[in-house]
C-alpha positions as CSV (number, residue, x, y, z in Angstrom):
1,X,-11.9,-22.6,36.5
2,X,-13.3,-24.7,33.8
3,X,-16.8,-24.3,32.7
4,X,-18.8,-27.7,32.5
5,X,-20.9,-26.5,29.7
6,X,-21.0,-28.5,26.7
7,X,-20.0,-26.8,23.5
8,X,-22.0,-29.5,21.3
9,X,-25.2,-29.0,19.5
10,X,-27.7,-30.6,17.5
11,X,-28.8,-30.1,14.0
12,X,-31.8,-27.8,13.3
13,X,-34.3,-28.0,10.9
14,X,-32.7,-28.3,7.3
15,X,-29.3,-28.4,8.7
16,X,-27.1,-31.4,8.4
17,X,-24.0,-33.2,9.9
18,X,-20.7,-33.3,8.0
19,X,-17.2,-34.7,8.7
20,X,-14.4,-32.4,7.2
21,X,-10.6,-32.3,7.2
22,X,-10.5,-28.6,5.9
23,X,-9.0,-27.0,9.2
24,X,-6.4,-29.7,9.1
25,X,-5.7,-29.2,5.4
26,X,-5.4,-25.5,5.9
27,X,-3.0,-25.7,8.8
28,X,-0.5,-28.2,7.0
29,X,-0.2,-25.8,3.9
30,X,3.2,-24.4,3.5
31,X,4.1,-20.7,3.1
32,X,3.0,-20.0,-0.7
33,X,2.1,-17.2,-2.9
34,X,-1.3,-17.9,-2.0
35,X,-0.5,-16.6,1.4
36,X,1.3,-13.4,0.3
37,X,-1.8,-12.9,-1.7
38,X,-4.1,-13.1,1.6
39,X,-1.4,-10.7,3.4
40,X,-1.8,-8.2,0.5
41,X,-5.3,-8.4,0.3
42,X,-6.4,-7.9,3.9
43,X,-3.2,-6.3,5.5
44,X,-3.2,-3.3,3.4
45,X,-6.1,-1.7,4.9
46,X,-4.2,-1.3,8.3
47,X,-1.7,0.8,6.1
48,X,-4.7,2.9,5.2
49,X,-6.3,3.4,8.6
50,X,-2.6,4.4,9.9
51,X,-2.4,7.0,6.9
52,X,-5.8,8.2,8.0
53,X,-5.3,8.8,11.8
54,X,-1.8,10.1,11.7
55,X,-2.8,12.4,8.8
56,X,-5.5,13.7,11.2
57,X,-3.4,14.2,14.3
58,X,-0.5,16.1,12.4
59,X,-2.9,18.6,10.3
60,X,-4.7,19.3,13.5
61,X,-2.9,22.4,13.9
62,X,-3.3,23.4,10.2
63,X,-7.0,23.3,10.2
64,X,-7.2,25.0,13.7
65,X,-5.5,28.0,11.8
66,X,-7.2,31.1,10.5
67,X,-7.9,30.3,6.7
68,X,-8.1,26.4,6.9
69,X,-11.9,26.9,5.8
70,X,-13.2,25.3,9.1
71,X,-13.7,27.0,12.3
72,X,-12.4,24.3,14.9
73,X,-9.6,24.5,17.4
74,X,-6.9,21.6,17.5
75,X,-8.2,20.4,21.0
76,X,-11.5,19.7,19.2
77,X,-9.6,17.6,16.8
78,X,-7.5,15.8,18.9
79,X,-10.3,15.4,21.6
80,X,-13.8,15.4,20.2
81,X,-13.0,14.2,16.6
82,X,-10.8,11.7,17.7
83,X,-13.2,10.5,20.4
84,X,-15.9,10.5,17.6
85,X,-13.7,8.4,15.5
86,X,-13.2,5.8,17.8
87,X,-16.8,5.8,18.8
88,X,-17.6,5.1,15.3
89,X,-15.2,2.3,15.0
90,X,-16.5,0.6,18.2
91,X,-19.9,0.7,17.0
92,X,-18.8,-0.5,13.5
93,X,-17.0,-3.1,15.3
94,X,-20.3,-4.4,16.8
95,X,-22.5,-3.8,14.0
96,X,-20.3,-5.4,11.0
97,X,-18.9,-8.0,13.6
98,X,-22.3,-9.7,13.9
99,X,-22.8,-9.4,10.0
100,X,-19.5,-10.9,9.7
101,X,-20.1,-14.4,11.6
102,X,-23.8,-14.3,9.9
103,X,-22.6,-13.5,6.2
104,X,-19.1,-14.4,6.0
105,X,-15.9,-12.8,6.0
106,X,-15.3,-11.9,2.3
107,X,-18.6,-9.8,2.0
108,X,-18.1,-7.9,4.9
109,X,-14.4,-6.9,4.5
110,X,-15.5,-5.4,1.0
111,X,-18.5,-3.6,2.6
112,X,-16.7,-1.9,5.3
113,X,-14.0,-0.6,2.9
114,X,-16.4,1.0,1.1
115,X,-17.9,3.0,3.9
116,X,-14.6,3.7,5.1
117,X,-13.9,5.4,1.7
118,X,-17.0,7.3,1.2
119,X,-16.9,8.8,4.7
120,X,-13.3,9.8,4.2
121,X,-13.8,11.4,0.9
122,X,-16.6,13.2,2.8
123,X,-14.3,14.4,5.4
124,X,-12.2,16.3,2.7
125,X,-15.1,18.1,1.6
126,X,-16.0,19.4,5.3
127,X,-17.1,23.1,5.3
128,X,-18.5,23.0,9.1
129,X,-17.0,21.6,12.1
130,X,-20.5,19.4,12.7
131,X,-19.6,17.7,9.1
132,X,-16.2,17.1,9.9
133,X,-17.1,15.4,13.1
134,X,-20.0,13.5,11.5
135,X,-17.7,12.0,8.8
136,X,-14.8,11.2,11.2
137,X,-17.5,9.4,13.2
138,X,-18.6,7.4,9.9
139,X,-14.8,6.7,9.0
140,X,-14.4,4.9,12.2
141,X,-17.6,3.1,11.7
142,X,-16.1,1.4,8.6
143,X,-12.7,0.8,10.0
144,X,-14.3,-0.9,13.1
145,X,-16.0,-3.3,10.7
146,X,-12.4,-3.8,9.3
147,X,-11.0,-5.2,12.4
148,X,-13.4,-7.8,12.7
149,X,-14.0,-9.2,9.3
150,X,-10.3,-8.9,8.5
151,X,-8.9,-10.4,11.6
152,X,-11.3,-13.4,11.3
153,X,-10.2,-14.0,8.0
154,X,-6.6,-13.6,8.8
155,X,-6.6,-16.5,11.5
156,X,-8.8,-18.5,9.6
157,X,-6.7,-18.8,6.4
158,X,-3.2,-18.7,7.7
159,X,-1.4,-22.0,8.7
160,X,-1.2,-22.4,12.4
161,X,2.7,-22.5,12.4
162,X,2.7,-18.9,10.9
163,X,-0.6,-17.5,12.1
164,X,1.1,-15.4,15.2
165,X,3.7,-13.5,13.4
166,X,1.3,-13.1,10.3
167,X,-1.4,-11.5,12.4
168,X,1.1,-9.4,14.3
169,X,2.8,-8.1,11.2
170,X,-0.4,-7.5,9.4
171,X,-1.7,-5.5,12.3
172,X,1.7,-3.6,12.6
173,X,1.5,-2.6,9.1
174,X,-1.1,0.2,10.3
175,X,2.4,1.8,10.8
176,X,3.6,1.8,7.7
177,X,0.7,4.0,6.5
178,X,1.5,6.2,9.7
179,X,5.0,6.8,8.2
180,X,3.4,7.8,5.2
181,X,0.9,9.8,6.6
182,X,3.7,11.7,8.6
183,X,5.5,12.5,5.6
184,X,2.8,13.1,3.5
185,X,1.3,16.0,5.8
186,X,4.9,17.7,5.7
187,X,4.3,18.2,1.9
188,X,0.6,19.0,2.3
189,X,1.0,21.4,5.0
190,X,3.8,23.2,3.1
191,X,2.0,26.8,2.3
192,X,4.6,27.1,-0.5
193,X,3.0,24.4,-2.3
194,X,-0.6,24.3,-1.2
195,X,-3.0,26.9,0.4
196,X,-3.9,26.5,4.1
197,X,-7.5,25.3,3.0
198,X,-6.4,23.0,0.6
199,X,-3.6,21.2,1.7
200,X,-5.2,19.4,4.4
201,X,-8.1,18.3,2.1
202,X,-5.9,16.7,-0.3
203,X,-4.3,14.7,2.3
204,X,-7.7,12.8,2.9
205,X,-8.5,12.6,-0.9
206,X,-5.0,10.6,-1.5
207,X,-6.3,8.2,1.2
208,X,-9.4,7.7,-1.0
209,X,-7.2,6.8,-3.9
210,X,-5.1,4.2,-2.2
211,X,-8.1,2.7,-0.7
212,X,-9.7,2.2,-4.2
213,X,-6.4,0.3,-5.2
214,X,-7.0,-2.0,-2.1
215,X,-10.5,-2.5,-2.8
216,X,-9.4,-4.0,-6.3
217,X,-6.7,-6.0,-4.9
218,X,-9.3,-7.4,-2.2
219,X,-11.6,-8.9,-4.6
220,X,-9.2,-11.7,-5.0
221,X,-9.0,-12.9,-1.6
222,X,-11.6,-15.9,-0.6
223,X,-14.2,-16.4,2.0
224,X,-13.2,-18.5,4.8
225,X,-13.1,-22.2,4.0
226,X,-13.6,-22.5,7.7
227,X,-16.9,-20.1,7.9
228,X,-18.0,-22.1,4.9
229,X,-18.0,-25.5,6.1
230,X,-19.9,-24.5,9.3
231,X,-22.6,-22.5,7.6
232,X,-23.6,-24.9,5.0
233,X,-21.4,-24.4,2.4
234,X,-19.4,-27.4,2.7
235,X,-18.8,-28.1,-1.0
236,X,-17.5,-24.9,-1.7
237,X,-15.3,-25.1,1.4
238,X,-13.9,-28.4,-0.2
239,X,-13.4,-26.9,-3.7
240,X,-11.5,-23.8,-2.6
241,X,-9.1,-25.9,-0.4
242,X,-8.6,-28.6,-3.2
243,X,-7.8,-25.7,-5.6
244,X,-5.1,-24.0,-3.1
245,X,-3.9,-27.4,-2.6
246,X,-3.1,-27.9,-6.2
247,X,-1.8,-24.7,-6.7
248,X,0.8,-25.0,-3.6
249,X,1.7,-28.6,-5.0
250,X,2.5,-27.1,-8.6
251,X,4.5,-24.1,-7.0
252,X,6.7,-26.5,-4.4
253,X,7.0,-29.4,-6.8
254,X,6.1,-32.0,-4.1
255,X,2.8,-33.3,-2.9
256,X,1.5,-32.5,0.1
257,X,1.2,-34.9,3.2
258,X,-2.3,-35.9,4.2
259,X,-4.1,-34.1,6.9
260,X,-4.1,-35.5,10.2
261,X,-7.4,-35.1,11.8
262,X,-10.8,-34.8,10.8
263,X,-13.9,-32.6,12.5
264,X,-17.6,-33.5,12.7
265,X,-19.8,-30.6,13.0
266,X,-23.7,-29.8,12.9
267,X,-24.0,-27.0,10.1
268,X,-26.0,-24.1,11.1
269,X,-27.0,-20.8,9.4
270,X,-26.3,-18.5,12.4
271,X,-25.5,-18.1,15.9
272,X,-27.8,-16.1,18.4
273,X,-26.1,-13.6,20.6
274,X,-27.3,-15.4,24.0
275,X,-25.4,-18.5,22.7
276,X,-22.1,-16.2,22.0
277,X,-22.7,-14.4,25.4
278,X,-23.0,-17.4,27.2
279,X,-19.9,-19.0,25.4
280,X,-17.6,-16.1,25.8
281,X,-18.5,-15.1,29.5
282,X,-19.5,-18.1,31.3
283,X,-17.8,-20.9,29.3
284,X,-14.3,-18.9,29.1
285,X,-14.5,-16.1,31.9
286,X,-10.8,-16.4,32.4
287,X,-10.2,-15.9,28.6
288,X,-12.7,-12.7,28.8
289,X,-10.9,-11.2,31.5
290,X,-7.5,-11.5,29.3
291,X,-9.0,-10.0,25.9
292,X,-10.5,-7.3,27.9
293,X,-7.5,-6.4,29.8
294,X,-5.2,-6.5,26.8
295,X,-7.7,-4.4,24.7
296,X,-7.9,-1.5,27.6
297,X,-4.5,-1.2,28.0
298,X,-3.1,-0.8,24.5
299,X,-6.0,1.4,23.6
300,X,-5.5,3.8,26.3
301,X,-1.8,3.9,25.4
302,X,-2.3,4.6,21.5
303,X,-5.5,6.6,21.3
304,X,-4.9,8.9,24.3
305,X,-1.0,9.4,23.3
306,X,-0.3,9.0,19.8
307,X,-3.4,11.1,18.8
308,X,-2.0,14.1,20.5
309,X,1.8,13.5,20.0
310,X,1.9,16.4,17.7
311,X,0.2,18.6,20.0
312,X,3.1,17.8,22.7
313,X,5.7,18.6,20.3
314,X,4.1,22.0,19.5
315,X,3.2,23.0,22.9
316,X,6.2,22.0,24.9
317,X,8.9,22.3,22.2
318,X,7.7,24.9,19.8
319,X,7.9,22.5,16.9
320,X,6.5,24.3,13.8
321,X,3.2,22.8,12.7
322,X,4.6,21.8,9.3
323,X,7.4,19.6,10.8
324,X,5.6,17.5,13.6
325,X,5.2,14.8,10.4
326,X,9.3,14.2,10.7
327,X,9.1,13.2,14.3
328,X,6.0,11.0,14.1
329,X,7.6,9.1,11.2
330,X,10.1,8.2,13.5
331,X,8.0,6.8,16.2
332,X,5.8,5.1,13.5
333,X,8.9,3.2,12.2
334,X,9.5,2.0,15.5
335,X,5.9,0.9,16.1
336,X,6.1,-1.1,12.8
337,X,9.9,-2.5,13.5
338,X,8.3,-4.3,16.8
339,X,5.9,-6.7,15.1
340,X,8.3,-7.3,12.3
341,X,11.2,-8.2,14.5
342,X,9.2,-9.6,17.5
343,X,6.5,-11.7,15.6
344,X,8.2,-14.8,15.0
345,X,8.9,-15.3,18.8
346,X,5.0,-15.2,19.5
347,X,5.3,-18.4,17.4
348,X,8.4,-20.0,18.8
349,X,9.1,-18.7,22.4
350,X,5.2,-18.7,23.2
351,X,2.1,-16.5,23.7
352,X,2.3,-16.1,27.4
353,X,5.9,-15.2,27.7
354,X,5.8,-12.6,24.5
355,X,2.3,-11.0,25.3
356,X,3.2,-10.2,29.1
357,X,6.7,-9.2,28.4
358,X,5.9,-6.9,25.5
359,X,3.1,-5.1,27.7
360,X,5.4,-4.9,30.8
361,X,8.3,-3.8,29.0
362,X,6.3,-1.0,27.1
363,X,4.8,0.2,30.6
364,X,7.8,0.2,32.5
365,X,9.9,2.1,29.8
366,X,6.9,4.6,29.7
367,X,7.1,5.3,33.2
368,X,10.8,6.2,32.7
369,X,9.8,8.4,29.9
370,X,7.3,10.3,32.0
371,X,10.0,10.8,34.7
372,X,12.5,12.1,32.3
373,X,9.9,14.5,30.7
374,X,8.8,15.7,34.2
375,X,12.5,16.5,35.0
376,X,12.9,18.5,31.8
377,X,15.6,16.2,30.5
378,X,14.0,15.8,27.3
379,X,14.1,17.7,24.1
380,X,11.8,17.1,20.9
381,X,14.4,14.7,19.6
382,X,15.1,12.7,22.9
383,X,11.4,12.4,23.7
384,X,10.8,11.0,20.2
385,X,13.7,8.3,20.7
386,X,12.0,7.3,24.1
387,X,8.6,7.0,22.4
388,X,10.1,5.1,19.7
389,X,11.8,2.2,22.2
390,X,8.4,2.4,24.1
391,X,6.5,1.6,21.1
392,X,8.8,-0.9,19.5
393,X,7.4,-3.1,22.4
394,X,3.9,-1.7,22.9
395,X,3.1,-2.2,19.2
396,X,3.9,-6.0,19.3
397,X,2.0,-6.2,22.2
398,X,-1.3,-4.3,21.0
399,X,-1.3,-6.2,17.8
400,X,-1.1,-9.5,19.9
401,X,-4.5,-8.3,21.5
402,X,-6.4,-8.9,18.4
403,X,-4.5,-12.2,17.7
404,X,-5.4,-13.3,21.2
405,X,-9.2,-12.8,21.0
406,X,-9.4,-14.0,17.4
407,X,-7.9,-17.3,18.3
408,X,-9.0,-18.2,22.0
409,X,-13.0,-18.4,21.3
410,X,-14.9,-20.9,19.2
411,X,-15.2,-20.5,15.6
412,X,-18.6,-19.3,15.5
413,X,-18.3,-16.4,17.9
414,X,-14.7,-15.2,16.5
415,X,-15.8,-11.9,14.5
416,X,-18.2,-11.1,17.3
417,X,-15.7,-11.7,20.2
418,X,-13.1,-9.3,18.3
419,X,-15.7,-6.7,17.7
420,X,-16.9,-6.8,21.3
421,X,-13.7,-6.6,23.0
422,X,-12.5,-4.1,20.6
423,X,-15.5,-2.0,21.3
424,X,-15.2,-2.3,25.0
425,X,-11.8,-1.9,25.5
426,X,-11.4,1.0,22.8
427,X,-14.7,2.7,24.6
428,X,-12.9,2.6,28.0
429,X,-9.5,3.8,26.7
430,X,-10.1,4.9,23.3
431,X,-12.8,7.5,23.8
432,X,-11.9,8.7,27.2
433,X,-8.3,8.6,26.4
434,X,-8.4,11.6,23.9
435,X,-10.8,13.7,25.5
436,X,-8.8,13.4,28.9
437,X,-5.4,13.8,27.1
438,X,-6.6,16.8,25.2
439,X,-7.4,18.7,28.5
440,X,-3.9,17.7,29.9
441,X,-1.8,18.5,27.0
442,X,-3.8,21.8,26.1
443,X,-3.2,23.3,29.7
444,X,0.5,23.4,28.8
445,X,1.2,22.1,32.4
446,X,4.1,19.6,32.2
447,X,2.7,17.8,35.3
448,X,-0.7,17.0,33.6
449,X,1.1,15.5,30.7
450,X,3.2,13.5,33.0
451,X,0.1,12.1,34.5
452,X,-1.1,11.1,31.0
453,X,2.0,9.1,30.5
454,X,1.7,7.3,33.8
455,X,-2.0,6.2,33.4
456,X,-1.0,4.9,29.9
457,X,2.0,3.1,31.4
458,X,0.4,1.8,34.4
459,X,-2.5,0.3,32.2
460,X,-0.1,-1.6,29.9
461,X,1.8,-2.9,33.1
462,X,-1.6,-4.1,34.6
463,X,-2.5,-6.1,31.5
464,X,0.8,-7.7,31.2
465,X,0.6,-9.1,34.5
466,X,-3.1,-10.4,33.4
467,X,-1.5,-12.1,30.9
468,X,1.4,-13.4,32.8
469,X,-1.3,-15.5,34.6
470,X,-4.2,-16.1,32.0
471,X,-2.8,-16.1,28.8
472,X,-3.4,-19.0,26.4
473,X,-0.6,-21.2,25.1
474,X,-2.0,-21.0,21.5
475,X,1.4,-21.0,19.3
476,X,1.6,-23.6,16.4
477,X,-2.0,-25.0,17.4
478,X,-5.3,-25.2,15.4
479,X,-7.7,-22.9,16.1
480,X,-10.2,-25.8,16.6
481,X,-7.9,-27.6,19.2
482,X,-7.6,-24.0,21.0
483,X,-11.3,-23.5,21.1
484,X,-13.6,-26.5,19.9
485,X,-16.4,-25.2,17.7
486,X,-19.9,-24.6,19.2
487,X,-21.2,-27.0,16.2
488,X,-19.1,-29.9,16.8
489,X,-21.0,-33.4,16.9
490,X,-18.8,-34.7,19.5
491,X,-19.9,-33.5,23.2
492,X,-16.9,-32.3,25.3
493,X,-16.2,-30.2,28.3
494,X,-14.2,-27.2,27.2
495,X,-11.3,-26.0,29.8
496,X,-10.9,-22.3,30.0
497,X,-7.1,-22.4,30.0
């Protein structure tokens, strides 16, 4: 049911009312070199995150061995350390999400990357288990902030006709890092090349090197003009968009068409938590249920099961510790191909059909995988093949969760909405998942692992059904059309559809 709460606001002291065509000017831009710069500058951090998480999963067995330099078990790494990483990510998302909406996208996606890099470097220097746990938490703290700042910037800078596919592919690029992390772990765990107590440390150190390169590239990514014109930097927004338009006209050799609409807003410096909560849960309750469902489903599936994939191979199929990376590289490739090949359909076929179908298909296929695993019909190779197919669809669905919550709420709440749903959904599935799953897989009982598969599959199917009824038809629409800004100067009654 639609809420009748008006989104309009009145200007406060020192604030002014402005009319701008910036959103329409950004949405009517053709794809260009400038957009590629945005994709590379912001998307590469997902590669770094994938590298980081995958390395931890694949080196868990080696770190747990005698002579690694740490007194820690594999279950503690895939359970406690993984849960702390996710807890840090949830905390970081909320903390940096609030700062992102208040101080801008660019400042925060630089700060969060620095936090991430420093914590990763400290992880490589671990000498006690408590040190390892502490800096896994702080690494997650930095990456959680990245999710809020970067997804906000992506959706506000990319034209509406391309927003779905670009958002999915950028979030899916996590799996390129996972492929790199898997293959890197094979080399780093080879004791003929590196000693037991050195190879896993160098894996983390190489992630820091990659992050420093990303930091240099990211300096060229601009602030979001949408954030600027709402927060009192209208002149800066106009100059930035004007320079981009000039650059694109020179690249394409043709003038751009005039923008088709303007928006009048009351500029404001910040938005209070009370108004954000009221907007998300009272004005858009159906969208809140949708966002929470999508995040819980994908968080449990990924954080519970992929964190422990290496442990499954070692426990049930006697795959050597140093070889698990090959198998994980295969399922990581399936994960990346999903958003890459299906992303365009989210902009053409539509959000509702694609979100619900990717969640439902991945859940149904995972139920089938659980049945085959329980019957003893799978080998390490065929289990990997099944997971590859499951995650082809699941990855597109999981990426669409970030897309969904970043575009269905008003501009002023965007980063905080991403942070909230990421934190709540991931806390439910991403903290409890690894802890539960570590216990189930450590038991060595097939039925326990089957149960974990079935829980993940059930939650994905449930989220798919929610999306079938509640997903918003946001494809190819302006962000301001999907959810009118809270600062709009024209009163309206928003519709929760």
